[in-house]
DOMARVO-226466 format. One record per residue (C-alpha): y, z, x. Coordinates in steps of 0.05 Angstrom, whole numbers. Layout:
REM residues N
<atom><c2>Y</c2><c3>Z</c3><c1>X</c1></atom>
...
REM end
This chain:
REM residues 87
<atom><c2>1032</c2><c3>2752</c3><c1>1833</c1></atom>
<atom><c2>1097</c2><c3>2718</c3><c1>1828</c1></atom>
<atom><c2>1109</c2><c3>2722</c3><c1>1902</c1></atom>
<atom><c2>1046</c2><c3>2671</c3><c1>1910</c1></atom>
<atom><c2>1063</c2><c3>2630</c3><c1>1849</c1></atom>
<atom><c2>1132</c2><c3>2622</c3><c1>1891</c1></atom>
<atom><c2>1113</c2><c3>2595</c3><c1>1949</c1></atom>
<atom><c2>1043</c2><c3>2550</c3><c1>1928</c1></atom>
<atom><c2>1096</c2><c3>2515</c3><c1>1883</c1></atom>
<atom><c2>1143</c2><c3>2511</c3><c1>1941</c1></atom>
<atom><c2>1093</c2><c3>2484</c3><c1>1986</c1></atom>
<atom><c2>1075</c2><c3>2434</c3><c1>1919</c1></atom>
<atom><c2>1138</c2><c3>2412</c3><c1>1920</c1></atom>
<atom><c2>1151</c2><c3>2407</c3><c1>1994</c1></atom>
<atom><c2>1089</c2><c3>2355</c3><c1>2001</c1></atom>
<atom><c2>1117</c2><c3>2312</c3><c1>1940</c1></atom>
<atom><c2>1189</c2><c3>2308</c3><c1>1973</c1></atom>
<atom><c2>1157</c2><c3>2296</c3><c1>2054</c1></atom>
<atom><c2>1116</c2><c3>2240</c3><c1>2025</c1></atom>
<atom><c2>1172</c2><c3>2201</c3><c1>2007</c1></atom>
<atom><c2>1184</c2><c3>2192</c3><c1>2077</c1></atom>
<atom><c2>1108</c2><c3>2181</c3><c1>2093</c1></atom>
<atom><c2>1088</c2><c3>2131</c3><c1>2049</c1></atom>
<atom><c2>1108</c2><c3>2063</c3><c1>2060</c1></atom>
<atom><c2>1108</c2><c3>2034</c3><c1>1994</c1></atom>
<atom><c2>1120</c2><c3>2051</c3><c1>1916</c1></atom>
<atom><c2>1056</c2><c3>2040</c3><c1>1889</c1></atom>
<atom><c2>1019</c2><c3>2084</c3><c1>1956</c1></atom>
<atom><c2>1074</c2><c3>2141</c3><c1>1940</c1></atom>
<atom><c2>1057</c2><c3>2139</c3><c1>1872</c1></atom>
<atom><c2>979</c2><c3>2134</c3><c1>1877</c1></atom>
<atom><c2>992</c2><c3>2193</c3><c1>1936</c1></atom>
<atom><c2>1031</c2><c3>2237</c3><c1>1880</c1></atom>
<atom><c2>984</c2><c3>2227</c3><c1>1823</c1></atom>
<atom><c2>914</c2><c3>2241</c3><c1>1867</c1></atom>
<atom><c2>956</c2><c3>2304</c3><c1>1884</c1></atom>
<atom><c2>971</c2><c3>2330</c3><c1>1819</c1></atom>
<atom><c2>903</c2><c3>2308</c3><c1>1792</c1></atom>
<atom><c2>865</c2><c3>2346</c3><c1>1848</c1></atom>
<atom><c2>919</c2><c3>2406</c3><c1>1839</c1></atom>
<atom><c2>906</c2><c3>2405</c3><c1>1767</c1></atom>
<atom><c2>837</c2><c3>2403</c3><c1>1780</c1></atom>
<atom><c2>830</c2><c3>2461</c3><c1>1829</c1></atom>
<atom><c2>874</c2><c3>2508</c3><c1>1782</c1></atom>
<atom><c2>835</c2><c3>2492</c3><c1>1724</c1></atom>
<atom><c2>763</c2><c3>2512</c3><c1>1764</c1></atom>
<atom><c2>802</c2><c3>2577</c3><c1>1796</c1></atom>
<atom><c2>833</c2><c3>2596</c3><c1>1731</c1></atom>
<atom><c2>783</c2><c3>2585</c3><c1>1690</c1></atom>
<atom><c2>712</c2><c3>2585</c3><c1>1722</c1></atom>
<atom><c2>716</c2><c3>2624</c3><c1>1781</c1></atom>
<atom><c2>764</c2><c3>2681</c3><c1>1752</c1></atom>
<atom><c2>753</c2><c3>2727</c3><c1>1697</c1></atom>
<atom><c2>824</c2><c3>2714</c3><c1>1675</c1></atom>
<atom><c2>859</c2><c3>2705</c3><c1>1598</c1></atom>
<atom><c2>929</c2><c3>2692</c3><c1>1576</c1></atom>
<atom><c2>984</c2><c3>2700</c3><c1>1632</c1></atom>
<atom><c2>946</c2><c3>2722</c3><c1>1688</c1></atom>
<atom><c2>907</c2><c3>2651</c3><c1>1677</c1></atom>
<atom><c2>966</c2><c3>2615</c3><c1>1680</c1></atom>
<atom><c2>985</c2><c3>2657</c3><c1>1741</c1></atom>
<atom><c2>926</c2><c3>2642</c3><c1>1773</c1></atom>
<atom><c2>922</c2><c3>2564</c3><c1>1752</c1></atom>
<atom><c2>996</c2><c3>2554</c3><c1>1780</c1></atom>
<atom><c2>977</c2><c3>2588</c3><c1>1851</c1></atom>
<atom><c2>913</c2><c3>2550</c3><c1>1858</c1></atom>
<atom><c2>946</c2><c3>2484</c3><c1>1834</c1></atom>
<atom><c2>999</c2><c3>2501</c3><c1>1903</c1></atom>
<atom><c2>945</c2><c3>2515</c3><c1>1939</c1></atom>
<atom><c2>911</c2><c3>2449</c3><c1>1931</c1></atom>
<atom><c2>962</c2><c3>2420</c3><c1>1963</c1></atom>
<atom><c2>969</c2><c3>2467</c3><c1>2021</c1></atom>
<atom><c2>926</c2><c3>2413</c3><c1>2071</c1></atom>
<atom><c2>969</c2><c3>2350</c3><c1>2052</c1></atom>
<atom><c2>1031</c2><c3>2398</c3><c1>2071</c1></atom>
<atom><c2>992</c2><c3>2424</c3><c1>2142</c1></atom>
<atom><c2>982</c2><c3>2340</c3><c1>2162</c1></atom>
<atom><c2>1045</c2><c3>2330</c3><c1>2135</c1></atom>
<atom><c2>1085</c2><c3>2375</c3><c1>2179</c1></atom>
<atom><c2>1045</c2><c3>2366</c3><c1>2238</c1></atom>
<atom><c2>1058</c2><c3>2284</c3><c1>2230</c1></atom>
<atom><c2>1134</c2><c3>2312</c3><c1>2224</c1></atom>
<atom><c2>1129</c2><c3>2344</c3><c1>2291</c1></atom>
<atom><c2>1091</c2><c3>2279</c3><c1>2318</c1></atom>
<atom><c2>1151</c2><c3>2233</c3><c1>2298</c1></atom>
<atom><c2>1199</c2><c3>2288</c3><c1>2328</c1></atom>
<atom><c2>1172</c2><c3>2278</c3><c1>2396</c1></atom>
REM end
């Protein structure tokens, strides 16, 4: 479980790092980051409280994992844009 959390949070960090290179303005950058954080928090909460029967520390692990998983589509898009910019 700890490997899943580390990978998911690594994806989250990479997305927020790469956003600075892809988003033109400061206001848009922060709006994008806040939106991703809210979606991640909502998805993590839903998975840890509604869709799984976990309590205590296990619920925290599930929350952190799915918080990071919510950033995966953005990570794929940013990676594809990075590859496009290389060519």
